[in-house]
C-alpha positions in Angstrom: 64.2 38.2 145.7 66.6 38.8 149.1 68.0 42.1 147.4 64.4 43.4 146.5 63.5 42.7 150.2 66.5 44.6 151.6 65.8 47.6 149.4 62.2 47.8 150.6 63.0 47.5 154.3 66.2 50.6 153.5 63.1 52.8 151.6 61.1 52.1 155.1 63.8 52.7 157.0 64.5 55.8 155.8 61.1 57.2 155.6 60.6 56.7 159.2 62.7 59.8 159.4 60.7 62.5 157.4 63.7 64.9 157.1 65.8 62.2 155.8 63.5 60.9 153.3 62.8 64.4 152.0 66.5 65.1 151.6 66.7 61.7 149.8 64.1 62.6 147.5 65.9 66.2 147.0 68.8 64.8 145.9 67.2 62.5 143.5 65.2 65.2 142.0 68.5 67.0 141.9 70.6 64.7 139.9 67.9 64.3 137.3 68.0 67.8 137.0 71.6 67.6 136.3 70.9 65.1 133.5 68.8 67.7 131.6 71.1 70.8 131.2 71.6 71.4 127.5 73.0 73.6 125.4 71.9 74.1 121.9 72.1 76.5 118.6 69.2 77.7 116.2 72.2 77.8 113.6 74.2 74.7 114.0 73.3 71.5 115.8 75.9 69.5 118.1 78.5 67.8 115.5 77.4 69.8 112.7 79.7 72.4 110.4 79.5 76.1 112.0 77.9 78.4 109.5 80.5 80.6 107.7 78.7 84.0 109.3 80.4 83.4 112.7 84.1 83.0 111.3 86.6 85.3 110.1 85.5 84.4 106.8 82.0 85.8 107.0 81.1 88.2 109.7 82.9 87.2 112.6 80.2 87.6 115.2 79.4 85.1 118.0 76.5 82.5 117.3 73.4 82.5 118.9 73.1 79.8 121.7 70.4 78.3 123.9 70.4 76.4 127.4 68.1 74.9 129.3 67.6 72.5 132.4 70.3 74.0 134.7 69.8 73.1 138.3 67.3 75.2 140.1 70.0 76.2 142.4 72.0 78.7 139.5 72.7 81.4 140.4 75.2 82.2 137.6 76.5 81.0 134.3 80.0 81.3 132.5 80.7 80.0 129.3 83.9 79.0 127.5 84.6 78.2 123.6 87.8 76.7 123.1 89.8 74.4 120.6 92.6 71.6 121.1 95.2 72.1 119.0 98.5 69.9 118.5 100.2 73.1 120.5 97.6 73.1 123.1 94.5 74.8 123.9 93.2 77.8 122.0 90.3 79.5 123.5 88.1 82.2 121.7 85.6 83.5 124.2 85.2 83.6 127.8 82.3 85.2 129.8 80.9 84.9 132.9 78.7 86.1 135.5 75.4 85.9 133.5 72.6 86.3 135.3 70.8 83.3 136.1 67.4 84.3 134.4 69.3 84.1 130.8 68.7 81.4 128.8 70.2 82.5 125.6 72.7 84.5 123.9 72.0 86.2 120.5 74.2 86.2 117.5 76.9 88.9 118.6 75.6 89.6 122.0 77.8 89.7 125.5 76.2 89.1 128.5 77.6 89.6 131.8 81.6 90.1 132.0 84.0 89.1 129.3 87.7 87.7 129.4 90.0 87.1 126.8 90.9 85.1 124.1 94.1 83.9 122.9 93.7 85.1 119.3 94.6 88.6 120.1 94.5 88.5 124.1 91.4 91.4 123.9 88.6 90.9 126.3 86.1 90.1 123.2 85.0 87.4 120.8 87.5 85.6 118.3 86.0 84.1 115.2 87.2 80.7 113.9 90.3 81.6 111.4 92.5 78.3 111.5 95.4 79.2 109.7 95.9 75.4 108.7 94.3 73.0 106.7 91.8 70.3 107.5 88.7 70.3 109.5 88.8 71.5 113.3 86.9 71.1 116.0 85.3 73.8 118.6 83.4 73.5 121.8 81.2 75.7 123.6 80.7 74.9 127.2 78.0 76.9 129.7 78.9 76.1 133.3 75.6 76.7 135.7 77.4 78.2 138.8 76.0 78.7 142.4 77.8 81.5 143.3 79.3 84.6 141.8 82.8 84.4 139.7 85.2 86.8 141.6 88.8 88.0 140.4 91.3 90.3 141.9 91.2 93.5 140.3 94.9 92.7 138.8 93.6 89.1 137.6 93.7 88.5 134.0 90.9 86.4 133.2 91.9 83.8 130.7 90.3 80.1 130.4 92.6 78.4 132.7 92.0 81.5 135.3 88.2 81.5 134.4 88.2 77.3 134.9 89.9 77.9 138.1 87.7 80.6 139.6 84.4 78.1 138.8 86.3 74.7 139.8 84.4 74.6 143.4 81.2 76.4 142.3 80.3 74.5 139.2 76.7 72.8 139.7 76.7 71.5 136.3 78.1 71.7 132.5 76.3 71.6 129.1 78.4 71.3 126.0 78.1 71.6 121.9 80.7 70.5 119.3 80.9 72.3 116.4 83.1 71.9 112.8 84.8 74.3 110.5 87.4 74.0 107.6 88.4 76.7 105.9 88.8 75.9 102.3 90.6 78.0 99.5 86.9 79.1 98.5 84.8 79.9 101.9 81.7 79.2 100.3 82.5 75.4 100.0 81.7 75.2 103.7 78.7 73.0 104.1 75.5 74.9 105.7 76.6 78.5 103.7 77.2 77.0 100.5 75.2 79.7 98.8 76.4 83.5 98.8 75.1 85.4 101.6 74.0 88.8 101.5 76.5 89.9 103.7 79.1 89.2 101.6 81.1 92.1 99.6 81.3 91.2 95.9 84.8 92.1 94.1 84.2 95.7 93.0 83.5 96.7 89.1 86.5 98.9 88.3 86.3 98.2 84.7 87.2 102.1 84.2 90.6 101.4 85.9 92.8 100.0 83.0 95.9 97.7 84.0 97.7 98.9 81.0 101.1 99.2 82.8 103.5 96.8 84.6 106.1 98.1 86.9 107.6 96.5 89.7 106.1 99.0 92.2 102.7 97.8 90.5 103.7 94.0 91.2 104.5 94.8 94.9 101.2 96.5 95.4 99.5 93.3 94.0 101.3 90.9 95.4 100.4 92.8 99.3 96.7 92.5 98.7 96.9 89.1 97.2 99.7 87.5 99.8 97.4 88.8 102.8 94.4 87.0 101.1 92.2 90.0 100.0 92.5 89.9 96.5 88.9 88.5 95.9 87.4 92.0 97.8 89.9 94.0 96.5 91.3 94.9 93.1 94.8 96.5 91.8 94.8 98.3 88.6 97.9 100.5 87.4 98.2 103.6 85.1 101.6 105.1 84.4 101.7 107.0 87.9 99.2 105.2 90.1 98.1 101.9 91.2 94.3 102.3 92.4 93.2 100.1 95.4 89.5 99.6 94.7 87.2 98.1 97.3 83.8 98.7 98.8 85.8 99.9 102.1 83.7 97.4 104.0 85.7 94.8 105.9 85.1 91.2 106.6 85.6 91.6 110.3 83.7 92.7 113.0 83.1 96.4 113.3 82.3 99.0 115.9 82.2 96.5 118.9 83.6 98.2 122.1 83.1 101.9 121.3 81.9 104.1 123.7 82.3 107.3 122.0 80.0 106.3 118.9 79.4 109.5 116.8 76.0 107.3 116.1 77.2 106.5 112.1 77.3 102.9 111.2 79.5 102.0 108.6 77.9 101.6 104.9 79.5 100.2 101.7 81.1 102.5 99.6 81.6 100.4 96.5 83.1 103.2 94.2 86.3 103.5 96.2 89.4 103.5 94.5 92.7 104.8 96.6 95.5 106.0 94.4 99.1 104.7 95.3 102.2 106.7 93.9 104.4 104.1 91.7 107.3 106.2 91.5 107.3 108.0 95.5 109.7 110.6 96.2 110.9 112.4 99.5 109.2 115.8 99.6 110.8 119.1 100.7 108.2 119.3 103.4 105.9 116.3 105.2 101.8 116.6 104.5 99.3 116.0 106.8 95.7 115.5 106.0 92.3 115.9 107.7 90.9 112.7 105.6 92.3 109.2 105.1 96.1 109.5 104.3 96.4 105.9 102.9 94.5 102.6 102.6 95.2 99.3 104.1 95.5 95.8 101.8 91.8 95.1 102.6 90.7 98.3 100.7 89.7 100.3 104.0 90.9 103.5 104.0 93.5 104.9 107.0 93.2 107.9 108.8 95.9 109.4 111.3 94.8 109.3 115.1 93.3 112.7 115.1 89.3 112.9 115.9 88.9 115.8 113.3 91.1 118.8 112.0 94.5 118.5 111.1 97.2 117.5 113.6 100.1 119.3 115.1 102.7 116.5 114.2 104.9 117.8 116.6 102.6 118.0 119.9 100.4 114.7 120.8 96.9 115.9 121.8 95.1 113.7 124.0 91.7 115.6 123.5 91.4 114.5 119.9 93.0 111.2 120.2 90.1 108.7 118.9 91.3 105.7 120.8 91.8 107.9 124.1 88.2 109.2 123.4 86.8 105.6 123.3 85.9 106.3 119.7 87.3 103.4 118.1 86.2 100.0 118.2 88.3 96.9 119.0 89.6 96.4 115.6 91.1 100.4 115.4 88.4 101.9 113.6 85.2 103.3 113.2 82.7 104.7 110.9 83.0 108.7 110.0 80.7 111.6 109.6 79.9 109.7 105.9 79.1 106.3 107.6 82.6 105.5 106.2 84.4 102.7 107.6 88.2 103.4 108.3 91.0 102.6 110.8 93.0 105.2 113.3 95.6 102.9 114.8 96.7 99.8 114.1 94.0 97.4 112.4 94.5 94.3 114.5 91.4 92.3 113.1 92.5 93.0 109.9 96.1 91.8 110.4 94.3 88.6 112.4 92.7 87.5 109.4 95.7 88.0 107.0 97.1 84.9 105.4 100.7 86.2 105.5 100.9 87.2 109.2 104.1 88.1 109.8 106.7 91.2 110.6 107.7 91.2 107.0 104.0 91.4 105.5 102.7 95.0 104.2 99.7 95.9 105.9 99.0 99.0 104.0 99.9 101.6 101.6 100.1 105.5 102.0 99.4 107.5 99.0 102.8 109.0 98.7 103.5 105.2 97.5 105.5 104.4 100.5 104.2 100.9 102.5 103.0 100.6 105.8 104.4 97.8 108.3 103.2 96.2 111.6 105.0 96.9 115.1 108.1 95.4 114.4 110.7 95.5 111.7 110.3 93.4 108.9 113.0 91.1 109.7 111.3 90.6 113.0 113.2 93.0 115.3 111.9 95.1 117.5 111.7 98.9 116.6 114.1 100.9 119.3 112.9 104.1 120.8 113.3 107.0 118.4 113.9 105.1 115.3 110.7 106.2 113.9 110.4 109.6 112.6 107.8 112.3 113.3 105.4 110.3 110.7 105.5 106.9 112.2 108.2 105.8 109.7 111.7 105.1 108.6 114.2 104.2 106.3 113.9 101.1 103.9 116.3 99.2 102.1 113.2 97.9 99.8 111.2 100.8 99.1 113.3 103.6 100.3 110.9 104.5 103.1 108.4 102.6 105.4 105.6 103.6 108.0 105.1 101.3 110.9 102.4 101.3 113.4 103.0 101.5 117.4 101.3 100.7 120.3 101.9 104.4 121.6 100.8 107.6 120.1 100.9 108.3 116.9 100.3 104.7 116.6 100.0 104.7 112.7 100.8 107.0 109.9 100.7 110.4 111.2 101.7 112.2 108.0 103.2 112.0 104.7 107.0 112.1 103.8 106.6 111.4 100.3 105.1 114.1 97.8 101.4 114.0 97.4 98.9 115.8 94.9 96.2 116.1 97.7 94.1 117.1 94.8 93.7 114.0 93.4 93.1 111.7 96.8 89.9 110.2 97.2 86.7 110.6 99.8 84.4 108.0 100.5 81.0 109.2 98.4 78.5 110.6 101.5 74.9 109.3 101.7 72.8 111.5 99.4 69.0 111.7 99.7 68.9 113.2 103.3 66.9 116.1 102.9 65.4 116.0 106.5 68.7 116.0 107.7 68.5 113.3 109.8 72.0 111.9 109.3 73.6 115.1 109.2 73.5 116.0 112.9 74.7 112.8 114.5 77.3 113.7 117.5 78.9 111.7 120.5 77.0 112.2 123.3 78.1 113.5 126.4 79.1 110.6 129.0 79.4 108.1 126.2 77.0 105.0 125.4 77.0 101.4 126.9 76.3 98.0 125.0 77.1 98.9 121.8 76.8 96.2 119.4 76.9 95.9 115.2 75.3 92.9 114.2 74.5 91.7 110.1 71.6 89.3 109.9 71.5 86.8 107.3 68.9 89.0 105.0 71.7 91.8 104.4 70.2 94.0 107.1 72.8 95.8 109.5 72.3 97.1 113.0 73.8 99.4 115.5 72.5 99.4 118.8 73.5 100.9 122.3 72.2 102.2 125.6 72.6 105.7 127.0 70.9 107.0 130.4 68.8 103.4 130.5 67.4 104.1 127.1 68.3 101.8 124.2 68.7 103.3 120.9 69.4 101.9 117.0 70.3 102.3 113.7 69.4 99.4 111.1 69.7 99.9 107.5 69.1 97.4 104.5 69.6 97.4 100.7 66.6 99.4 99.2 64.7 98.3 96.0 65.4 101.2 94.1 68.5 103.0 92.9 72.1 101.9 92.8 73.7 101.1 96.6 70.8 102.6 98.2 69.6 101.5 101.5 66.6 102.0 103.9 67.2 103.4 107.3 65.5 103.0 110.1 66.6 104.8 113.2 66.3 106.0 117.2 69.5 108.1 117.8 70.5 110.1 120.9 71.7 113.3 118.5 67.6 113.4 117.3 65.8 113.0 120.6 65.1 109.8 120.4 62.4 110.0 117.8 61.7 107.1 115.5 63.2 108.0 112.0 63.4 106.6 108.4 64.5 107.5 105.1 66.3 106.3 101.9 70.0 107.2 101.0 72.4 106.4 98.3 76.1 106.5 98.0 76.6 109.3 95.4 77.1 113.0 95.1 75.5 115.1 98.3 71.8 116.2 96.9 71.2 119.9 96.8 67.7 120.0 97.7 67.9 123.8 97.5 67.8 123.7 93.9 65.3 122.0 91.3 66.3 118.6 89.7 68.1 119.1 86.6 69.0 116.6 83.7 72.6 116.2 84.5 73.5 116.3 80.7 77.5 116.3 79.3 78.9 115.4 82.9 82.4 115.6 81.2 81.3 117.7 78.7 81.8 119.0 75.0 78.6 121.3 75.3 77.8 122.4 71.5 79.2 125.7 70.5 81.5 127.5 67.6 83.7 128.8 70.6 86.4 126.2 72.6 86.7 127.3 76.3 88.2 126.2 79.6 86.7 127.1 82.8 89.0 126.9 86.1 87.7 127.1 89.3 88.9 126.8 93.3 86.0 126.8 96.2 85.9 126.6 100.0 84.3 124.0 99.9 82.0 123.2 96.9 80.7 124.3 93.8 78.8 123.1 90.6 78.7 125.3 87.5 76.3 124.9 84.6 76.3 126.5 81.0 72.4 127.2 81.1 70.6 124.3 82.4 73.4 122.2 81.5 75.6 120.8 84.5 79.0 121.7 83.3 81.2 120.7 85.9 80.7 119.7 89.6 83.0 119.6 92.6 84.9 116.3 92.5 85.4 116.5 96.2 82.3 116.0 98.5 81.5 118.6 100.9 81.0 116.2 103.7 84.6 116.7 104.2 85.5 119.2 106.4 88.4 119.9 104.6 87.4 120.0 101.2 89.3 122.8 99.2 90.1 121.7 95.6 90.5 123.1 92.1 88.8 121.9 88.9 89.5 122.5 85.6 86.9 121.8 82.7 87.1 122.2 78.4 84.1 122.4 76.6 82.7 124.7 73.8 79.7 127.0 73.8 78.2 130.0 71.9 78.0 133.5 72.9 76.6 134.9 74.9 77.3 132.3 77.9 74.9 131.8 80.6 77.0 130.6 83.5 75.3 129.1 86.7 76.7 128.5 89.9 76.3 127.2 93.3 78.8 127.5 95.9 78.8 126.3 99.2 80.9 126.4 102.6 80.8 123.0 104.8 78.7 123.5 107.7 77.9 120.2 109.9 74.3 121.4 110.4 72.3 124.5 110.1 74.0 126.3 112.9 76.5 126.7 110.3 79.0 125.5 112.7 82.1 122.8 112.2 83.7 120.2 114.4 81.0 120.8 116.9 81.5 119.6 120.2 85.2 119.6 119.9 87.8 122.4 121.2 88.2 123.9 117.4 84.4 124.2 116.9 83.9 127.2 114.7 82.1 129.1 111.8 83.6 127.9 108.7 84.7 130.6 105.9 83.8 130.2 102.0 85.6 131.8 99.1 85.3 131.0 95.5 87.2 132.1 92.2 87.2 131.1 88.6 88.4 132.4 85.2 87.1 131.6 81.9 89.3 131.4 78.7 88.9 131.2 75.1 91.2 128.5 74.0 91.2 129.7 70.1 92.7 132.7 71.4 94.5 132.2 74.7 92.8 134.9 76.1 91.1 135.2 79.5 87.4 136.4 78.5 85.4 136.5 82.2 86.8 136.5 85.6 85.0 136.1 89.1 84.3 139.6 90.5 81.6 141.9 91.6 79.6 142.1 88.6 78.3 138.1 89.3 74.9 138.6 90.8 74.1 136.5 93.9 71.3 135.0 96.2 72.0 133.7 99.5 70.1 130.5 100.3 71.7 129.8 103.8 73.2 131.9 106.4 74.1 131.1 109.9 74.3 131.6 112.6 72.5 134.8 112.4 74.4 135.7 115.6 78.1 134.8 115.9 77.6 134.0 119.9 76.5 130.5 118.8 80.0 129.8 117.9 80.5 129.6 121.9 77.9 127.6 122.7 78.8 124.0 124.7 75.8 122.6 122.9 74.9 124.2 119.9 71.2 123.4 118.4 69.9 124.8 115.2 67.2 127.3 115.6 67.5 127.5 119.5 68.9 130.6 121.7 71.6 132.3 119.4 72.0 129.7 117.3 69.3 130.6 114.6 69.3 130.4 110.8 67.9 131.3 107.7 67.1 129.0 104.8 65.0 128.9 101.7 65.0 127.7 98.3 66.5 128.9 95.1 63.6 129.9 92.7 62.5 126.7 90.4 63.6 128.7 87.4 66.8 130.5 88.0 68.9 128.4 85.5 67.2 129.7 82.9 68.2 132.5 80.7 65.3 134.7 81.2 65.3 134.9 84.6 65.1 138.2 86.4 67.8 138.4 89.3 67.6 142.1 89.1 66.7 142.2 92.7 69.8 139.7 93.8 73.0 142.0 95.3 76.2 141.9 93.4 78.8 139.7 94.2 81.2 140.9 97.4 84.9 140.5 96.4 87.4 139.4 99.2 91.0 139.8 99.5 93.6 136.6 99.7 94.4 136.9 103.1 90.8 136.7 104.4 90.2 133.8 102.1 93.1 131.3 102.8 93.4 129.6 99.5 95.1 125.9 99.5 95.0 122.7 98.4 94.7 123.5 94.3 94.6 126.9 94.3 98.2 127.1 93.1 97.6 124.4 90.3 96.3 127.4 88.3 97.7 130.6 87.1 95.4 133.0 87.8 94.4 136.2 85.7 95.4 138.9 87.7 91.6 140.2 87.6 90.4 137.0 88.9 88.9 137.8 92.6 87.7 135.9 95.1 83.6 136.4 95.5 81.2 135.7 98.1 78.6 137.2 100.2 79.2 139.8 102.5 80.1 137.7 105.4 82.7 134.7 104.6 81.7 132.9 107.7 77.8 133.3 108.0 76.9 133.2 104.1 76.7 129.4 103.8 75.0 128.5 100.4 74.6 130.9 97.4 73.6 130.8 94.0 75.2 133.1 91.3 74.6 134.3 87.8 76.7 135.9 85.3 76.5 136.4 81.5 79.6 136.5 79.3 79.2 138.2 76.4 81.8 137.7 73.1 84.9 139.8 73.4 85.4 142.4 70.8 
């Protein structure tokens, strides 16, 4: 009774002074407010198991978080994700100066400013990727702050620096702890026990027969297995090559951190197989390639550092350095012109997910058969300045030679020291079905983009979003119901003027929408007939050949690769007279007719085609390409060659006009009248400059390079020739 009386008198005395009473009430309300600050997630509860999507075994993206009940005086938020290990604290996520009006972070989203993580010391989210056995606990903590966090310009913002900076301005905190255990089969993770649409299945490569065993084959196979990628990558060997087969889609974060985007998005390529020579030999001269030079142990292709065009290996070019241009993500890769993901520098995120993270771990293989290691010698010693040659490699006691990664240019494999048959090297099949060209003319916008993020939803759709000059843009795709490896796209791109566009595209041969649909019979043919024949052809850049209306051979190298020079040889049987029909194309990025658009070597490409037909029964050449072939030009650009020097060439505008028409619907038929077509124009060796495969064929002296009148502006042609039986 006495205690209650004293409390009443104290309360009455306090209320005699209104300001004091109000202050007491305010403090009580504020204290009540502190007790309500909570942190939750729509994907995991406090004390629950973190879904595999948000770990290195899944999609490596940050989880969605929500908070509520922060103090009314909150001005900013900060966030830390950490884990207490026996050797000390590990931290995976540090963000600060998140605006006070924010109450959630979406999956894969970044808010405010980002500090480092302890996994790779980069300013980014690092997914849980424990190397040790057993269950681990990870804590997310949100800090409600009364003022912004400030650092000196030279301060490295890690966990301890951020904690020190918020110590005196923290109003309240809210935390949530989750668990994760890396098992041999990551699908055992409790909340995600069923395979998700995001997981990449091991590719079906039954056409590659593992019928040969060798020490080199075993070494390549073990490098994939030891790294932990044998569930998504397969290795099979024949007498000459080990084929590393995959979907080329990595199981780590992609595209985050890019500013110089070409607006491409990574799309799986499930039919990719990289041939690695089993018996490498040093070549007399080094080889540079305007395409992949090798493949990482996770099945992702490896390119040199250059953004486009072949390298001058003796002269570093910063203007074409993909890293310096901001074109690479935090993992060292990006999506190329074919919406294909590949690395240009050390694949840091892949290395972080490898089971055998050590200096003696092989991280990839060059096409010439030599291995790629990291930035240290296999014994752990540092690589001294000057040890690496022009291709970024050095002698190796085990393999004879090895390539290395480096923090400075050229970063990774720059050229190949070993013998390599460039005609056998694979390219990722381009997306087909783009008849409107909505994916064909994408290019980096001037000044770069901001806030580019790439997310993968649980239904299998993938989205890349970014902003440019205050406007938001995006590309989203998801598996389509029709066709194999087909995807439904929806996009709003800078290159296409911000229009919302849709389309369904598939991995496979580039569609030829200028010709009628043809049933592709006898793709590797023995077309029925009395005479046995062999067709040999070389094209800059691409061709298909028909016998009548039946497809005989299609160039195996996609035209979407700028340097797709290639020779083909095919045997078949037919009856005379033989109706030979050709489609020949030079590479062009769009209807301007130009290539390397926006680069210093922007130019008109030049074409060229040569063929010969041999009767293998008599071993006599019965037909060659020459001016007797009748050809029709379907695409010609630019009509004014001044377009080549335009700083921002746009098809159909200014001097960048073009001519385009469709092929006659019945042009493949033997009774088609081509009397109005012009004769092919013969061109000399020097003007065409053949390479890559041309020397593989012993050409008849009468075989001529043919094209339209102008090698540069005539982009697509169809040609016909009737071959009579020789007397």
